[in-house]
C-alpha positions as CSV (number, residue, x, y, z in Angstrom):
1,M,-11.7,6.3,16.9
2,R,-8.5,4.4,17.3
3,V,-5.2,5.5,16.0
4,K,-4.4,4.0,12.7
5,N,-2.0,4.4,9.8
6,Y,-4.2,5.6,7.0
7,M,-1.6,4.4,4.5
8,E,-2.7,0.8,5.2
9,D,-6.1,1.7,3.8
10,V,-4.5,3.3,0.7
11,I,-2.4,0.2,0.0
12,D,-5.3,-2.2,0.6
13,R,-7.4,-0.2,-1.8
14,M,-4.7,0.1,-4.6
15,F,-3.3,-3.4,-4.2
16,P,-5.9,-5.3,-6.4
17,E,-5.5,-2.9,-9.3
18,V,-1.7,-2.8,-9.3
19,I,-1.3,-6.6,-8.8
20,K,-3.3,-7.2,-12.0
21,R,-0.3,-5.8,-14.0
22,Y,1.9,-8.6,-12.7
23,P,0.4,-12.0,-13.6
24,E,3.7,-13.7,-12.7
25,V,3.6,-12.8,-9.0
26,C,2.1,-15.3,-6.6
27,K,-1.1,-14.1,-5.2
28,C,-1.3,-16.3,-2.1
29,Q,-2.1,-14.7,1.3
30,R,1.5,-14.8,2.4
31,C,2.9,-13.1,-0.7
32,A,0.1,-10.5,-0.7
33,S,0.9,-9.7,3.0
34,D,4.6,-9.5,2.2
35,I,4.0,-7.1,-0.7
36,K,1.8,-4.8,1.4
37,A,4.3,-4.8,4.3
38,I,7.2,-4.0,2.1
39,A,5.2,-1.2,0.4
40,L,4.2,0.3,3.7
41,N,7.8,0.3,4.9
42,H,8.7,2.4,1.9
43,L,6.0,5.0,2.6
44,P,5.8,7.6,5.3
45,P,3.0,6.7,7.8
46,K,0.0,8.9,7.9
47,Y,-1.5,8.4,11.4
48,V,-5.0,9.6,12.1
49,A,-6.8,9.6,15.4
50,T,-10.0,11.5,14.6
51,E,-12.5,11.5,11.9
52,A,-11.5,15.0,11.0
53,G,-7.9,13.7,10.6
54,E,-9.1,11.0,8.3
55,V,-11.0,13.4,6.1
56,Y,-7.9,15.7,5.9
57,T,-5.7,12.7,4.9
58,K,-8.3,11.6,2.3
59,V,-8.2,15.1,0.8
60,N,-4.4,14.9,0.6
61,E,-4.7,11.5,-1.1
62,L,-6.3,13.2,-4.1
63,S,-2.9,14.6,-5.1
64,S,-1.4,12.7,-8.0
65,Q,2.0,12.6,-6.2
66,F,0.4,10.8,-3.2
67,E,-1.1,8.2,-5.6
68,A,2.2,7.9,-7.6
69,D,4.2,7.3,-4.4
70,A,1.8,4.5,-3.3
71,I,1.9,2.8,-6.7
72,T,5.7,3.1,-6.8
73,A,6.0,1.5,-3.4
74,L,3.7,-1.4,-4.4
75,V,5.6,-2.0,-7.7
76,I,8.9,-2.1,-5.8
77,A,7.4,-4.6,-3.3
78,I,6.0,-6.8,-6.0
79,K,9.3,-7.0,-7.7
80,K,11.0,-8.0,-4.5
81,V,8.5,-10.7,-3.8
82,I,8.8,-12.0,-7.4
83,E,12.6,-12.3,-6.9
84,R,12.3,-14.0,-3.4
85,P,8.9,-15.4,-2.5
86,R,8.9,-16.8,1.1
87,H,6.9,-20.0,0.3
């Protein structure tokens, strides 16, 4: 297994649901990538290198605080992209 930031998976999974709440934001690939990058920069990385580490991280993800932090980071990122889209 390669080393990866598990938070990327979390943001990718939560993104479609959160973005639905903001119909005014552009949903082009560039804006979507900007939103995800900004959100990830506001979250602590959760690197995993083994399947056991990934399972442990998934268990931690079940906490409501973990989910709230990811949603908050996405909302902040969406608002920044709405204010200053790069296209």
